N, C-alpha and C positions, 0 to 999 in steps of 0.2 A: 744142527746137531743132531742124532739118532738115537729115539729114547722111546721105552716099551711103556704104556701104563695101564698098572691093574687096578682096575675097581674105576666104574664109571659112573657114579650116580653123578648126584650135583656138583659134589667139589672136583672130584677126578674128572667129569665132563668139562668144567670151567678152566681148569688149568692144559687140559691136552689144546681148547681152542684159543687159549691165549698162545701157546705155546706153535700152534699151527699158523695163525697171526703174524707171530714174529719169525714164520721162518725154516721150523725146525720139523725134520720129518717123524712123528708120535704112529707108533705099532698099538692099538688100544686092543686091550682083552677084557670082560666082564662075564662073568656067570650067566647076565641076563644077555642072551641074544640079540633082542633087539636095543638093548644100549648097544654093544657092537656096532650093531648097524647104521644108530641116529648116529657116531660117530665117526664113521667111514663116511657118510653124508656131509660132515663137518669138513671133509679131509683128511681123516685119520686111514692108517691102511689096519684091516681086521685081521685080524686073528680070532685062531678057531679055539685055541686051548694053550696054556702059559708054555706048552713045546715047542708050538707052532710060535706063538710070540720070540722064545728064543731064538729059532733058525732063522727068524727074519731080523735080525741085528748084528751087525758084526763084531766081532769081538777088538776088544775090551768092552761089552755091555754094559748098558745102563735102565734100570728098570726104575719107575716109581710106584710105588702101592698106594692105593688110596682107598682103602679098606677096614671097616671099623674097628677100632683096636679089641685089645683082648684076641679069645680065640680065632674070629676070622683073621686078625694079620698075623698070630702066631703058625697057621696051618700055611698061611699063602707063602710067607717068610720060609716056612720049610720046604715047602715043593718047591720054590724057588732055590735053595740051597741045593737040592736035589738037580735040578736043572740048568745049574748056570756052571762055567769056568773059572776059575783062578784069574783073578784080576778084574772081576764083574765089579759093580757097583749098584748096589741096590739102594734106593731112599727109601725110608715109613715116613711117610708125608702125614699120616695121621693122628690119634690124640694118645699115643700110648702110653702106660705108665716107665717110668725113665727109668727106674731098676729092669723094668723086662727086658727094656731097650738095649742095656750094656750087655744082659743077659744074650742077648738075641746077637750082640756084635760078636762076642768071643765066640759064640756058636756056630756064626757063618764065618769067621776069621779062619778057624779048623777044615774049611772045604779051600781058604783064599778067596771069598767074595765078600768086598768089604761094605759093610752098614755105613750108611749115614743118615740121622734122624733129621728132616724139617716142623718143628712145628709151625703151623700154616693157618694164618689168620686172614680172615678177609672176605667170609661167606661166599653170598651168590653174588654178592658186590666185586670179586676179585679180580674175576674176568675181567671187567673193564676199566678199574681201577688200578688195577695190582693186588699182590697179595704180600703179606707182611711175610715173611719167611725168617725163623731163628734155627739155626744149622748146627748140628752138632757130626762130629766126627774127624778122621783123620784128615790134615789140612791136603793131601795129594789127593784126595779123592775129592773134598769139595771144591780144590781148585779144579777138577776135569770138571765139575759141574758149572763150575761156574757161570756158560755161557746159558744154561737152563734157569739157574737164580737170576741173572740179569733180565731175563725175559719174563720170568714171573710176576717178579718185583718190580713196583716203582722206584726213583730214584731215589739212594740211601734205604731202599725198603729190605734188606736182608744181609744179616751177618753172620759170619760164623765166629759162633759163641763158646765152643768147647769142645772136646771130647764128644765120643759118641755116649747120649743118652743128654747132654746139654742141652740140646735143641727142646727136647721134649722136657728139660725140667722149669727152661724158661717157660715155655708155652704153658706148661701147665699152672704158672703163678701169677701170668698174663689172666689163664682164663679165671683165677681166682679174682684177682682184682674186677675180671667184668661180672661177676656176680655182685659185687659188694656194689659198682656203680650201677648197675640193674635198679638194684633194691633199693638203694639214695632215690633213684629219679621217681623209682615204680613207689614208692612211700609220701613224697612229696606230692605229686601228683593226686596221689588219694586224698589226701587234705585238700586240694583242693577242690579233688569232684564231689565231698562229702558236706564243704561247708556249708550252713543256713544263714551264713551272712551277704554273702552276694552268688549270684548268676553267673557266673564264669564261663568262659569259652575256652577249655583246652587248648583246642588247636589255636587259637590266638594268641595263650600265655606263649605255650612252646613256639611259638612265631618270632614273637617277641623277643626271647630269652636266647634265640638265636642267630642276634645280633647285639654284639658286644657284652651280654652278659657273662659273668665270670664262669657259668655252670652251661653255656653254650660249649657242643663236642660234634660229633658223627650219631652219638645215640640218641643226642635229644634231637637231631635232622630224622632219625628214623621214627622217633618218637610222635613228631607232629606230623609228617607222612604217615600214620597209622593213625592218627585221631582225623585227619581232611578225608579217608575213606572210610571209618566209624566212628561218630564222635561221641558215642558212647561204648566202644568197644565191647556193642553187644553179641558181636560176629563170635569173640574169641571167648575159650575155655578159659578159668583159674589155673587148670593144672600147672603146673611146669615142672619139665623136665631136667636132671642133671646128668650131663654127660660124665661125670668121672674127677675131670681137673679139679674143682672145686672140693670137695674128699681128698683127694690125694695133697692140695694145697694145707689143707688145713693138719692131715695128720704130718706133713711135713715139719707146719711151724710149731705143732708139739712137741716133735721132736725134737728141734733145734730151742726150746724154752720161749719160741719168739708169740708175742701176745697177738692174736689174730683176730678180733671179736667182730668186727666190721664181717670179713669172708666167712667168717664161721657161723653167724648169724645168719648170713644171709643167706648160707647152704639149710640152715634147718627150715628158713623162711619157704623154702623150695620144697622141703619135703611137707611142710603143712598146709602147703597148697593142695597137697592130694587129699587131704582128707576132707569129705561131704561134712563131714558132723564129727572133732574131736571127742576123743571120749577122752582127754586130759581134762579138757576144757570144760565137758559135761560135770567131771568131777570135780574142779574148782570152783564151778557154780553153786553144784551142791553142795558144799562144805562151805562156800559164804551167805547159802541163806540156814543152811543151820545154825552157823556160831552167831552170824550178827543179824537174820532175820532179811538178808537182801532178798529183793524180789529176783525171782525166777522165768525164764521165755519156757512155755509147754510148747515140748518137741514134737513137730507136725509128723 
């Protein structure tokens, strides 16, 4: 199949390379000319801009957009809406908010362009292992893109989960669950790291848990690999970003009156990680000293 790929960062390049290896023709464009040339070296056909990308694809065209959520996605889809023709397909493979996706699908439909949303999981390992794809959009459009999804995903690794926005909705909740899983592992390993009872080898603990334990998982595999490279995690800063999906999942849970304390607190812990010296923590320490005479540590 012929496919345009817009956005050639880590994910866009990985998707493109897997498609090329699967026999598809990929026309690539990115704002960074070096990224375009790098993908050309991988076997893609380079485009100089979106109009050139459009012209290199025969109608009905299919274009996959893999750029950051928010304004970059909105601007890219607006420009594609102006460039493409009725009957063309656009896939938003990024982490867009599902309500933005439904609005964008309606706007593109007015031009006769169909939007398919593909929640994409797999990270930098997806190129080798396959990407998990959660797809939303009209059934006919999804079926037309089936060769692409079949190539990108491992066996049984993609599904058409509903109408426009459904793919991003499922991916949003997926990432909310990821927040909770990561935090649970983090807290457990911190207890192991801080114990004064034993001198534990955390890489060894992770390795044994990977074999037969009920907490074994791919995330645990990655944690063990991280400890193999850096046993004390000394090279890693404790600042943790959040890309939006955790916040959206918490907001959606509140809207639906669904208690989601684990995901909620996991998000809060990410926010806490960004404070070098929490004012709220200092406030609590000061009050404990005032009412109970509890000792406080002097700020350095």
